[in-house]
C-alpha positions as CSV (number, residue, x, y, z in Angstrom):
1,M,12.4,11.9,-3.2
2,S,14.7,11.9,0.6
3,D,18.1,11.5,1.7
4,E,16.3,10.4,4.7
5,V,15.5,6.6,4.0
6,R,17.9,4.3,1.8
7,T,15.8,2.2,-0.6
8,L,18.3,-0.3,-2.1
9,V,18.6,-4.3,-3.2
10,E,20.8,-6.4,-1.1
11,G,21.3,-10.2,-2.5
12,R,17.1,-10.7,-3.4
13,A,15.6,-8.5,-0.9
14,G,14.8,-5.1,-1.3
15,R,15.7,-3.2,1.2
16,L,13.9,0.1,2.8
17,R,15.9,2.1,5.4
18,L,14.8,4.4,7.4
19,D,17.5,7.2,8.1
20,R,16.6,9.7,10.5
21,P,18.1,8.9,13.4
22,R,18.1,12.7,15.2
23,A,14.3,12.2,14.6
24,I,13.9,8.3,15.4
25,H,13.4,8.1,12.0
26,A,9.9,9.8,12.4
27,L,8.7,10.0,9.1
28,T,8.0,12.9,6.2
29,E,6.3,13.1,3.8
30,G,9.2,13.0,1.2
31,M,10.1,9.9,3.2
32,C,6.9,8.2,2.3
33,T,7.2,9.4,-0.9
34,A,10.9,7.5,-1.7
35,M,9.5,4.2,0.1
36,I,6.4,3.9,-2.5
37,A,8.8,4.6,-5.5
38,A,11.2,2.0,-4.5
39,L,8.2,-0.4,-4.2
40,Q,6.8,0.1,-6.9
41,D,9.6,-0.2,-8.9
42,W,10.2,-3.6,-7.3
43,R,7.1,-4.8,-7.9
44,G,7.9,-5.7,-11.3
45,R,11.8,-6.9,-10.6
46,D,12.4,-10.5,-10.6
47,E,15.6,-10.2,-8.6
48,V,13.5,-8.8,-5.3
49,E,11.7,-11.8,-4.4
50,I,11.0,-10.3,-0.6
51,V,11.4,-6.6,1.1
52,L,13.0,-6.0,4.4
53,V,12.1,-2.6,6.8
54,D,14.2,-1.5,9.3
55,H,16.4,1.4,10.4
56,A,20.1,2.4,9.9
57,E,20.9,3.9,13.4
58,G,19.9,4.9,16.5
59,R,17.6,4.1,19.0
60,G,14.3,3.2,16.9
61,F,12.8,2.0,14.5
62,C,9.9,4.8,13.6
63,A,8.7,7.4,16.7
64,G,5.8,8.1,14.0
65,G,5.1,11.1,11.6
66,D,6.4,14.3,11.4
67,V,3.3,15.9,12.3
68,V,4.7,19.6,13.9
69,E,4.3,21.5,10.9
70,A,1.6,19.2,10.1
71,S,-0.1,20.8,12.8
72,R,-0.1,24.1,11.7
73,D,-0.9,24.7,8.5
74,A,-4.7,21.7,7.3
75,Q,-3.0,21.9,3.7
76,V,0.0,20.3,4.2
77,A,-2.0,17.9,7.0
78,R,-3.7,17.0,4.4
79,S,-0.8,16.0,1.4
80,F,1.3,14.7,3.8
81,F,-1.4,12.3,5.5
82,H,-2.3,11.2,1.9
83,E,0.7,10.5,0.6
84,E,1.9,8.5,4.0
85,Y,-1.6,6.1,4.1
86,R,-0.8,5.4,0.2
87,L,2.1,3.8,1.8
88,N,0.4,2.3,4.2
89,H,-2.3,0.7,1.6
90,L,0.7,-0.4,-0.5
91,M,2.0,-2.4,1.6
92,F,-0.5,-4.2,3.0
93,T,-1.9,-5.1,-0.4
94,Y,1.7,-5.6,-1.8
95,A,1.8,-9.4,-3.3
96,K,6.1,-10.0,-2.7
97,P,6.3,-10.9,1.4
98,I,7.5,-7.7,3.4
99,V,9.7,-8.4,6.9
100,A,9.3,-5.5,9.2
101,F,12.0,-5.1,12.3
102,M,10.1,-3.4,14.8
103,D,13.4,-3.1,17.0
104,G,12.9,-0.4,19.5
105,V,10.7,2.5,19.0
106,T,7.8,1.3,17.2
107,M,5.3,4.1,17.4
108,G,2.4,6.0,15.2
109,G,4.0,6.6,11.5
110,G,6.0,3.3,12.4
111,V,2.4,1.1,13.5
112,G,2.0,1.9,10.0
113,I,4.5,1.1,8.1
114,A,5.0,-2.2,10.4
115,L,1.5,-4.1,11.2
116,P,1.0,-4.4,7.1
117,A,3.7,-7.1,6.7
118,R,3.3,-10.6,6.7
119,W,6.3,-10.9,9.1
120,R,6.9,-9.3,12.3
121,V,10.2,-8.8,14.4
122,A,10.3,-7.9,18.1
123,T,12.7,-7.8,19.9
124,E,13.9,-7.2,23.9
125,N,14.4,-3.3,22.3
126,T,10.4,-2.6,21.7
127,L,8.6,0.1,22.2
128,F,5.4,-0.4,20.8
129,A,2.2,2.3,21.2
130,M,-0.4,4.6,19.5
131,P,-0.4,7.3,21.6
132,E,-2.2,9.8,19.4
133,T,-4.7,11.0,21.6
134,G,-1.9,12.7,23.5
135,I,-1.8,15.3,20.7
136,G,-5.2,15.2,19.7
137,L,-5.2,13.6,16.7
138,F,-6.3,9.5,16.7
139,P,-4.8,5.7,15.8
140,D,-4.3,6.7,12.2
141,V,-2.5,4.8,9.4
142,G,-4.6,2.1,10.1
143,G,-4.7,2.2,13.4
144,G,-8.7,1.1,13.3
145,W,-8.2,-1.5,11.3
146,Y,-5.3,-3.8,13.4
147,L,-7.1,-2.4,16.9
148,S,-10.7,-3.2,16.0
149,R,-8.9,-6.9,15.2
150,L,-6.9,-7.8,18.7
151,P,-9.1,-10.0,21.7
152,G,-11.9,-8.9,24.2
153,A,-11.4,-4.7,24.5
154,M,-7.6,-4.6,24.1
155,G,-8.2,-1.8,21.0
156,E,-10.0,0.2,22.8
157,Y,-7.9,0.7,25.9
158,L,-4.7,0.9,23.6
159,A,-6.7,3.3,21.3
160,L,-8.2,5.5,24.1
161,T,-5.0,5.1,26.6
162,G,-1.4,5.5,24.6
163,A,-0.3,2.4,26.6
164,R,3.1,0.6,25.8
165,L,3.9,-2.7,25.1
166,D,6.8,-3.9,24.7
167,G,8.1,-7.0,22.6
168,A,6.6,-9.7,24.3
169,E,3.5,-8.0,24.7
170,C,3.6,-7.7,20.8
171,L,3.9,-11.1,20.5
172,A,1.2,-12.0,22.7
173,L,-1.3,-10.0,21.1
174,G,-0.2,-11.1,17.5
175,L,0.7,-7.5,16.7
176,A,4.2,-9.3,16.2
177,T,4.6,-12.7,14.7
178,H,8.4,-13.2,15.8
179,Y,10.6,-12.4,18.9
180,V,14.5,-12.4,18.5
181,P,17.0,-10.9,20.5
182,A,18.4,-8.1,18.7
183,T,22.1,-9.5,18.4
184,R,20.6,-12.2,15.7
185,L,18.9,-9.1,13.4
186,D,22.1,-8.5,11.1
187,G,22.3,-12.3,10.8
188,L,18.7,-12.9,10.5
189,K,18.6,-10.4,7.7
190,A,21.1,-11.5,5.9
191,A,20.2,-15.1,5.5
192,L,17.0,-13.5,4.5
193,A,18.2,-11.7,1.8
194,A,20.5,-14.3,0.5
195,E,16.9,-17.1,0.6
196,P,14.7,-15.2,0.7
197,R,12.2,-18.3,-0.1
198,G,13.2,-19.7,3.3
199,A,11.8,-16.6,5.1
200,E,9.3,-18.5,7.9
201,R,12.3,-21.1,8.7
202,L,14.8,-18.8,8.7
203,L,12.5,-16.5,11.0
204,D,11.4,-19.4,13.1
205,E,15.0,-20.9,13.6
206,A,15.9,-17.0,14.9
207,A,13.2,-16.4,17.6
208,V,13.6,-17.1,21.3
209,P,11.0,-17.7,23.5
210,P,9.6,-14.5,25.0
211,P,9.4,-12.8,28.2
212,P,5.9,-13.2,30.3
213,A,3.3,-10.7,28.2
214,A,2.6,-8.3,31.5
215,V,-0.2,-6.6,29.4
216,L,-1.9,-10.0,29.8
217,D,-1.9,-9.8,33.9
218,H,-4.6,-7.1,33.8
219,A,-7.0,-8.6,30.2
220,A,-9.8,-9.5,32.3
221,D,-10.0,-5.6,33.3
222,I,-9.2,-4.5,30.1
223,D,-12.5,-6.4,29.1
224,R,-14.2,-5.5,31.5
225,L,-13.6,-1.7,31.9
226,F,-13.4,-1.3,28.0
227,A,-15.8,-2.4,26.7
228,H,-18.0,0.5,26.4
229,A,-19.7,2.2,23.5
230,T,-18.5,5.5,25.1
231,L,-16.0,7.3,27.0
232,E,-18.4,8.4,29.5
233,Q,-19.3,4.4,30.3
234,V,-15.6,3.9,30.4
235,I,-14.8,6.6,32.8
236,E,-17.5,5.8,34.9
237,A,-16.5,2.1,35.2
238,L,-12.5,3.1,35.9
239,E,-14.1,5.3,38.5
240,A,-15.9,2.7,39.9
241,D,-13.7,-0.4,39.9
242,G,-11.3,2.2,42.3
243,A,-8.0,-0.5,42.4
244,G,-5.3,1.2,41.5
245,W,-4.4,-0.8,37.7
246,A,-8.4,1.1,37.2
247,E,-6.8,4.4,38.8
248,A,-3.9,4.7,37.4
249,T,-5.3,4.2,34.1
250,L,-8.0,6.4,34.9
251,K,-5.2,9.8,35.4
252,T,-3.7,8.7,32.1
253,L,-7.0,8.9,30.1
254,R,-8.1,12.0,31.8
255,R,-4.4,13.7,30.2
256,K,-5.9,12.6,26.8
257,S,-7.8,14.9,24.6
258,P,-11.9,14.5,25.6
259,Q,-12.1,14.9,21.6
260,S,-9.5,12.5,20.2
261,C,-10.6,9.4,23.0
262,K,-14.2,10.0,21.5
263,V,-12.9,9.8,17.6
264,S,-9.9,6.6,18.9
265,L,-13.4,4.7,20.4
266,R,-15.6,5.2,17.7
267,L,-13.2,4.8,15.0
268,V,-12.1,1.0,16.6
269,L,-16.3,-0.2,16.8
270,D,-16.2,1.0,13.2
271,A,-13.8,-0.5,12.3
272,R,-14.8,-4.0,13.0
273,D,-17.3,-3.7,10.3
274,R,-14.9,-3.4,7.8
275,I,-13.7,-5.7,5.1
276,D,-11.6,-3.9,3.1
277,F,-8.1,-1.7,4.0
278,A,-8.8,0.4,1.2
279,D,-11.8,1.7,2.9
280,E,-10.4,1.9,6.9
281,M,-7.6,4.3,4.7
282,R,-10.7,6.4,3.6
283,A,-12.2,6.7,6.5
284,E,-8.8,7.8,8.3
285,Y,-8.2,10.5,6.0
286,G,-11.4,11.8,6.4
287,I,-11.1,11.9,9.8
288,A,-7.5,13.1,9.7
289,V,-8.5,16.3,7.5
290,H,-11.4,17.1,10.0
291,V,-9.8,16.6,12.9
292,C,-6.2,19.0,11.4
293,Q,-8.8,21.9,11.2
294,R,-10.0,21.5,14.8
295,P,-7.6,23.5,17.8
296,D,-6.7,19.9,19.6
297,F,-4.4,19.0,16.9
298,E,-2.0,22.0,16.7
299,E,-2.4,22.5,20.7
300,G,-1.5,18.9,21.8
301,V,1.9,19.1,19.4
302,R,2.9,22.0,21.1
303,A,2.4,21.2,24.2
304,L,3.9,17.6,24.1
305,L,6.3,18.1,21.1
306,V,7.2,21.7,20.1
307,D,7.4,23.4,23.9
308,R,7.6,20.0,25.8
309,D,5.6,21.3,28.7
310,N,3.0,18.3,28.4
311,R,0.6,21.1,29.3
312,P,-2.2,21.2,26.4
313,R,-5.4,23.3,27.1
314,W,-7.9,20.5,25.2
315,D,-11.4,22.4,23.7
316,P,-13.3,21.4,24.7
317,A,-11.5,20.3,28.2
318,T,-14.1,17.8,29.3
319,P,-15.8,14.5,27.4
320,D,-19.0,15.8,28.3
321,G,-18.3,19.3,26.1
322,V,-17.4,16.8,22.9
323,T,-20.9,16.2,21.4
324,E,-22.3,13.5,19.3
325,H,-23.1,16.9,16.9
326,V,-19.3,17.1,17.0
327,I,-18.1,13.7,16.4
328,D,-20.4,13.2,13.5
329,R,-19.0,16.3,11.8
330,I,-15.6,14.4,12.1
331,F,-16.7,11.3,10.5
332,A,-18.9,13.1,8.1
333,P,-17.4,12.1,4.5
334,L,-15.5,14.6,2.6
335,G,-17.1,15.6,-0.8
336,D,-15.6,12.8,-3.7
337,D,-12.9,15.8,-5.1
338,E,-11.8,15.8,-1.3
339,D,-11.4,11.8,-1.1
340,W,-8.4,9.9,-0.5
341,T,-7.5,7.5,-2.8
342,P,-4.8,4.7,-3.6
343,L,-2.0,4.5,-6.2
344,S,-3.1,3.1,-9.3
345,R,-1.8,-0.3,-9.9
């Protein structure tokens, strides 16, 4: 269990409150275990009719998973990802409604505990991203499922570049269901705890029209430039375009791990054909196990989160060095005794 997440019942609501502000509430395995235990307990308690997921204090909802130790030890990584993905799947399949408050930084692992919710509240503070290609990983925690279901090539664009979205953009893309000013959140949470069966009405009443979603200004460019089956084709399209936005996007893409980009692109393309979220998590776990055994994950975490020199030395350093054989090995199924399994009901 963990003292870095508060699990309590207020009114008729189960509350999951992340409480690790110095790390922007980045998830540890213990936090995942504590949330799983609370959700399993509340599932059988009639007095808990709704679950609210938020953060106790600080400037972000959840900055991701605490991957520093995982990047150094493949067994630690396996254990963490297995538990985290069980939490993701439990929330995705939970019978009672969940409301996630994406107020502030919502990245990586934070996306994994926000997007399974029936209702997802964005605010003017929301900063959403799946930035894993910058640390040698890939958009996991169900990222393949969610990104593959965005319109056009938006999923490919977000997976490859790690582009950041604000609250209005999240609402426009369907990643959020409501846009609510941060000053209204406390009152909204209290109302939901008191009247959970009126949740949709209460959320609608608290919501306001969002500002324009800037990402939609480039939707046509994204669909044209990122709707390709290979990373090389995406790069060629960006190079040929030559416009300012394409040049800036290409510069961003070239800072990412070529291996991670190829893995992420294939993940999004493959996920479009999946119809069971458990299958998605099983596939992502196998990919994570293989990726954690390769050098880019440890190097990316070192460069961005440990030494913070922002100068990762990717291996291979260029897309042509990441062969189809390498990607096929990363996507190879695990043995039956190694596979990810959901929680038993």
